[in-house]
N, C-alpha and C positions, 0 to 999 in steps of 0.2 A: 643180298639185301633181303631180310627175311619181312615175314607181314609184321612181327613184334617191334621191328625197328621203325615202323612208319608214325610220324608224328605230324602236327600241323607246323610246325617251326622250320624245321628240315627239310623235309623229304621234298624231292624235287618234282614238278608237276608233270613231266614227261614219263617219270616212272609211275607215278599214282595213276597217270591216263592209262598208260599201256596195263597195269593191273586190273585197273577199271575195265578195260575192253575184253579182258578174260574172265570177268565175274567174280572179283575180289571185293568182297564187301568191305572190309576195312579200309582198303584203297577210295572207295566210294563214302565213307563216312569222314575221311579224313579228307577230302576234297568239300565235301560239304560244310564241315566245321569250318574250313581254312576261309572259304569264300563267302559264306552266305551273309555276316554283317556287312561285307563292302558291297554285295549285291542289292542289299536292304536300303543302305544309304544311298546308292545309284539308283534303284525302282523309286523309292520314295521323291527322288528329284524332279520326277513326274507326275507326282499327284499325291495328295494329303491323306488317301485312303489306305493306311498303312498294312491293313489288314490285307486289302485286295492285292496289295503289291507282293505281300509274304505270300501270299496264294499263289502269284504266279512264280515266285521263284521255288516254292513246291513243285509247281507242275515240270517247271525246268528239270528240275534233278528227276523227277519222276521219269520224264522221258528219257534223261541220260541213262538212268538205269534198265528200262524197257529196251531201251535200241544200242544197248552197248558195244554190241557184237558189230555193229554198222559204222562206228562210230571213226571218223578221220584219224588215223595214228599219227599224223603231223601236225596236230592243233595244236595254235595254242590257248592253252585253257583258260586263262584269265578274260581273253579277248572273245574266246567261244561261249562264255558262260556271260559277259555283259552283254554281248548281240543277243544272245539268247532271251534274255530278261528282258530287253528293251522291244525285242518283236513281239513278245507274250504280252507285254503292257499294252503295245500297241493293237493287237488285235482284240484284246480286250474292250479297249477303248470304242472299238468298232461296233460292237454288241452290246456295251453296259453303259445304259445311261447315266450310271452314279459318275462315271467319267465322263468328259467332254469328249462329242464324238467326232472322229477322225476316219479319214481315209487311207492315211500311210502313217509310216513313221517319219516323213518330212516334216508334218506339222504337229510332231509331240512337242511341247514345251519344256524345256531345260530347266529347271528351277533351284538348282543345287545353291546353296550357300560357298562357294569357293573359300575354303580357309587353309591358311599355311599353318603348319602345326607350331604351334607357341613353345614346345620344348627347343625348339630350333633357335630361337629369338636370344640373343647372350646380353642385350642392353635396352635401354630405355627407346635411346634414338633409333634403333632398327625395329623395335617392336613398332613405333608411330609410323615407319615406313612400310613395314609390310601389313600393318591395318589399311594404311593409304591405298595400298597395291590390293588387297582383299574387296576394298568397296569398290574400284575401279573394274575388276573383274567381275565384279557382280551387276555394274552396269552394262556388260556387255550384250548384245544381241543373242538370243538364246544359244543358235548355233554355233557362234563361234566361242561362247562359254563352255559347252559341251566340248567341242573339239581341243579347248586347253586343258580342260579337267581331262580326258582320256589319254591326251600327251604327255600332261607332266603332274597329274595326280595319280594315275593308273598306268604311266609307264609305257602306253601301247605305241607302235609305229605309226607312221604317216598311211601305209597301205592299210593295216588294222582299222585305223581309224574311218577310212574309206569304205572299207566293207561293212562297217559296224551303222554308218551314217546313210548307204547305200547310194553312194555318191562316188565319182571315178576319182584317181589320185592327186590328179590337179587339182580338182575342186576342194577337196579335203587339205591339200596343204595352202590353196589361196586363203581356207575358212582360218586356219591358224597364222598364216602372213598378215591377214587382216586386223585379226584380234590384237597381235603385237603391235602392229602399227597405231590401232588405236590406244591400246596402251601406253606405247611410247609417248603419244602426245600429250600425254598428262603427266608422264613420267619424269621428273627434274631433279633426281635424288643421285647422288654420285655411288648408290650400289646397282650394278648391274641387274637388270631385269630378269634376266632367264637363270641369273645363281639361286634369287629367290624362288623363281617358280619352279626349280630343278631341286628346291629343297620340299617340294610336296608333292613329289613320286613316294609311294607306298612300298 
């Protein structure tokens, strides 16, 4: 695969990551373009100060380039970038009174409005059920909602979610389990809950 063939839609993350580690500027640019908007949406879930969030994301990518030769060669790129942005925002919150002061990533409030893509809705009846599900998800406690978002919107594994939230595997699994239990208490339709949730994976 030559550099000219790299693009944001089909380039494999592992190839891009490997080439970034060797100093390939094109691979770096493709990763930036591929994930920037996703990271902005995720970062904005912790604050309404979008410019500060974008600064954090720029810093993450700056560090990515500066320390490219020391990057783990087996990293999951999406999980790495999401986790880096989350930690960068947490550090900013510790020292910047524009944000709510906090002591760790544990106290970051996840404010994202979870939404299943409307193009996946085939009829009005299903659309009503999806709207109901979106409302129920957004009523969940912050940590449960973030765990669902990372699992079903970003497609991360439980292990990756645990690493991002700085908890052990069982705690991350419990967050997901409790979130699904809470949703099922209010979910009284004949459409399986997990099928709708799986539609939201990017």
